N, C-alpha and C positions, 0 to 999 in steps of 0.2 A: 308275432312271433318273430324273437330275434334270431339269429345265427352266429354260431360261436364256433373256432375252431378249438378242439380239445388234443391235447397230448396225451393219448391211450398208449401203456404199457402192454403187448398182446406178445405173450409168450418171450423172446428173448431181445425184442425189438419195440423199439417204440414209435409209434404211428401218429400221424397228426390226420385227424379226421375232422369233417365239418358236421356239425351236429345241430339243430334248433330245437327251441322252446319258449314260453312264454316270458320265462326267466332263468339266469344262469343255473340255479338249482334243477329246476328240469331240464335242462340242457344236461348238466353234469352227471343226472342219474341215467339220463339216456347214454352218453357215451362211458359210463360203467357197466352198461350191456354188454359193450365190448371188449374190457379188458379193465387195468385200474389207470385211472385217470390220474396224472401227475402233473396235468396245468389246463389253464381255460384261459382263452384270450376271445374277447369280442371280436366278431368280424365285422370292421365298421369302415374299412377303405373304400374307394372310390366305386371299385366293380362290384364286390359284394354288397347287398342291400339295396342295388337298383331295381326297376322293374323289367319283365323279360320282354322285348320287345316280339312284335308278328314275326319277325325274321327269325329271331331266335328261337321262338316258339316251333314254327314250321319247321325247320332243323331238327330238332329235338324230337317232335311227334314222327317226322318222316325215318329218322334211324331207330328210334324206338320201335316203331312200328314193323319195320323191317326185319329186325333180329327178333323181335316176338312170333314174327310170322315164322320164323325157322324155326322154332321150336326151345329157343332159349327163354331161360326163367327171368320173370321180370327185375327180380333184383340182379340178376347177372348181369342184363341187359343195361339197367342203370350203371351197374359198375364200370362196365365198359365206356359209356358216354363219360362219366364222372373222368376215368382215365386220359380219356380221349380229346377231351376238350379245356377249355378255360371260361374264367369270367360267369356270369351269369348261368349260363347251359351247366357247368359242372358244380355250380350251387344247389340247381334246383333237382339234379338228377341224385346228389348227396341226400337232401331233404327228403324227395319221394321213395327214396331205398331205406332210409330210416323208419317212416312211415310203415313202408310194405314189410319189413322185417318183423316191425312190432303186431303184424297181424291185419292191416288196413289193407284194404283193396286199392286199384289203383285211383278209382274216382273219388273214394276215402281219403286217400294221400293228396289228390288235388285240391279238395277242400281244406284241409288242413295247412297245405303250402298256401291255400288262400289268394286274394283276389291281384296282390304284387304278382305273381307268377299266371296265373291263370283267372281271365275273366270269367264271368259268373254265367255267360251264354255259352262258353266253352266248356267248361266244367259241367254242365247241363247236358250239353250235346253227349259227350262222352260217357255220362252218368246215364243216360237216356240210352243210347245207342249201343252202351256194352252188357245190355240185358239179353242181345241176341246173342252173345258168346264169344263173338269174334273181336276181342279187343285192339286186336292189329288195323282191322276194318275201321273201328272207330276210331282210333287216332289220324289215321290216313282221310276218313271223310272231315273228320275235326280241322286237318289242318287247309282241306279244301274248302269248307265253310268258311275259317276265317281270311283265306285267303280273299274269295269273293266279297265276304261281309265288308274287307279293308279297301276293295276296291270301289264298292258302294258308296262310303264313306270319303273315298277320298273326292269321289265324282259329285258326291251331296255338298261337300264342302269348298270344292272349288266356286270361285268365285263370290259364294254366300257372304264371306269375311269384309270382303271389299266392298259390297253393296250395303251390309250394316254399318260400317264404317263412314260410307257416302252417305246415308241416309242420316246417321246420328249427328255428323259434323252439319248437314244442311238445317236440321231441329236446333243445334245450337247457333247457329249463325242467323237463323230465323227469330229465333225469342232475343240472342242478344241484341239484335237491332232492334227489334219493337220496343222490347222491355228495357236496354241500357243504354243505347250507342243514341238511338234516335231523340228518347227524352234528354239527354245530357247535352246534346248538341240545340236542340230547339230551348232549352231554359237556360242557354249560355247567355252572358252580358253581350256579348258580341252578336250575337244572333237578334237579340231584343231589340238593335238600334235598326237593323234592316226586316224586321219581322213583317213590316205590311207588303213587303215584296215577294215574299214567299209563301208559296201552295204545292204542298206534297200531298194532296187530299187524294191522288190516283196511289200514290204509295201507302197509304193507310187502308183503302179499299184493297189493296192488291194484299198486304200483309194479317189483316182479318181474314181473309178468305183461306190463306194458307195456314193461318193459325189454326181455324177449324176445321180445315180437312186433315193438318198433321194432329190434332188433338182427336178424331175420328180413327186415324191410323193406330193412332199410339193406343186409344181403348180396344179396339178390336186386338190391336197385339198383347195387351195386357191381358184383357179375357181369355184370350187362346193360353197365353203361359198360365195364366190362374187353375182352370181348368184342366192343363197340365199336370201341373205340379203341387195344386192344391185340392183341388175338388176329385181329380183321379185318385190318388193314393186313400181317400177318403170312400167314394164310391165307383169302384174303377169300372165295374158293368154297365153302370147309368151313362156315366160320362161317355162310353163308348159307343152305347146306343145313337146319343146325341151327335157325336162325330160322324157316326155312319151315315147321316142324314145329309150331312153336308159335303157336296160335290167337291171332287179336287182333294179339298183339305184332308177327308176321310184318306186318302192314298197316300198324302204325305205323312200322315201321323201313324197309318196302322201297317200299311201295306209291307213295310223293315218286318214288324213284329211278325205279321201272318208268313213271310217268307221265312224266318228264322224257326217259327214253330212247325210249317210243314215240311222244312229242308228235315228235321230230326223226326217227324213221321215218317217221311220216306224211308229213310234210314233203317226204322224199325222193323216196317214192312217188308222191307227188303231183307230183313234177316232173320225174317220166317216166325216173327211171334204173330199169335194169333191179332185178330184188327182190333177188339176191345181192350186186349192188354196192352197193344198201341198208345189208344186215345187215353189210357188211364195215364199211361207215364207221361206222355205229351201237354195231358193236362195238369199232370204235378208239375212239371217245367216248363210252365206256360205264365207268364208274369198275371198278375190279377186282370180281369178283364171280361169282355163280353165272348174271346175266343177261348178262354178257359171255360168257361161257362157253356160253349157250344162243345167243347170236347167232352165235357160231363152229360150233356144231353144225347150227345150220340152214342156215348158208351152206355148210358142207360135205355137206348131205345134197342140195343144190340141185344143186352144181356136179358132185358125184360119181354123183348119178343113185340116192338111196337108195330102198328100195322103201317105207320108212316116211315116209310125208307130214312134213314139216319142222315143223309145228307140235308135233308129236307128240313130238319130240324135244328141247322148251321144257319145264324140270320149272318154271319159275316160274311158267308159265301156268297157270290152272284149265282141268279138264277142257271146261269150256263153251267157253272161249275157243279152246282146240286145236280144236275141233271148227269152230267160227265160221269160223276161218283156214283150215283144211283143207278146207271146203267153197266159199272164194271162188273164183270163174271166172275172175277176171283182176285183172290190176294193179289196176285202181279200184276194184274191188270189195275188194282186200285192203287197198289204201290207205284205204277207207274204215274198213273192221274195224279197222285197227291205229290210226286216228284216236277210232275208237268205245272203244278198250280203254283210250287215254290219259286221255280223258274219264272212263272210269269207273274207273280208279286215283285221279287226281285226286277223283274223288266219294268213292270207298273212304277215302282219307287224311283228307278233313274227316269223313266220320262217326265214324270210329275217334276224331279227335281230339274231337269236338262230344262222345263218351261218357267217353272220358279225363278229359278236362279237369275235369268237374263231381264226377266220381269222384273225382279227387283233393283236390280242394277241398273235398269232404266228408269226406275222409279225415283232411284237415290241419286242418280244426275242429275234429273229435273227437278227435284224438292232442292239440290243443290245449287243449281244455277237458279234458279226464282230467287232462293235464300241471298243468294248474291247479287240479285236486281235490287231486291229490297234494301241491304245493307247500302248499295249505291245509292239507291234512293232517298235514306234518311239520313248519310253522311255526304256524302258529295252535291248531289243537287241543290239541299238549302243552301250552302256556301256558295254555288255558283247564280242562283236567283237572287242571293242576297247582295254577292258582289256587282250581278248587271243592274239590282234596284240604286245602288249608292252611287254607280257609275252615269246612271240616267238622269238622278237629280243633281248632280254636278254641272 
């Protein structure tokens, strides 16, 4: 989707408006709906075309929700935002207004605007929660959700990059020392002269142990990455079932996803929708995997009248969570329990990250230090031993 400035003659005046389309022809046709098009120019400067930040999106959602809650029409509210703001907020207001005036709903217009302005999780949340009929509430909840998710991501990323960099540096130093620096020094002409006095067997033993340890760690990391990025797209539910059997790792991988899904489900229940309808919408907006199948199993249990309470058919829930949901007396209690579960999963993810990151940093520092010892052992120690041997023989 590209953005264009269109000079359009509307009545006696020529106005410059912002339109979007897959190409200039489509954008021109869209501009022609407003009036006579007298010029088109692609918006390709620094401001237009950039991605929408969380801060911009939060302001946009808050201002739009306040006007819609005050019974301002969606088209008029977007026009006010377009006239009041500059930069990417102004651009996205124009694009959404264009699609809405063409008959799209706000969630549909957000889908058409695309990932550049609205991430998939935000679009899914607005689309799901808007079924309750209160679009202003949906926008406020989307803004709150994204701010909370951004805080979780910030916490998870803090220290993780430094740990990864330290670990990779240690791996590079270790392999470089044992596979290149050590052999190069030991096979040099200078070293052959005093080779009899050089003994670095302890370095060889240490480097071998470290290489095996690193090999195991790297193999585990590659297995985890392959399961998430190769196997899961092919067999999402099967991979999730395996992950659920691995303590700690399951919380790192699945807790954030559960938080997102249950957050949206709680909003739907609070909006007054029937439980089975909420489960269907949450299923449709959940990523492929065991949780999505859980939503379908729970919905089928309700619609078909299963003797087993629907929470007990959800394999991703902890037994205590199943009991809490099963004993909820009405929709309001169920909504409250679901919202508490969302907060619980968010906090669980934070706790796991707060443990994982320091451990990863310690391991990275340890391997980096040991790699430095190996480098000293293969580069400096042989030179010192050779020098001592030559001096002793004089």
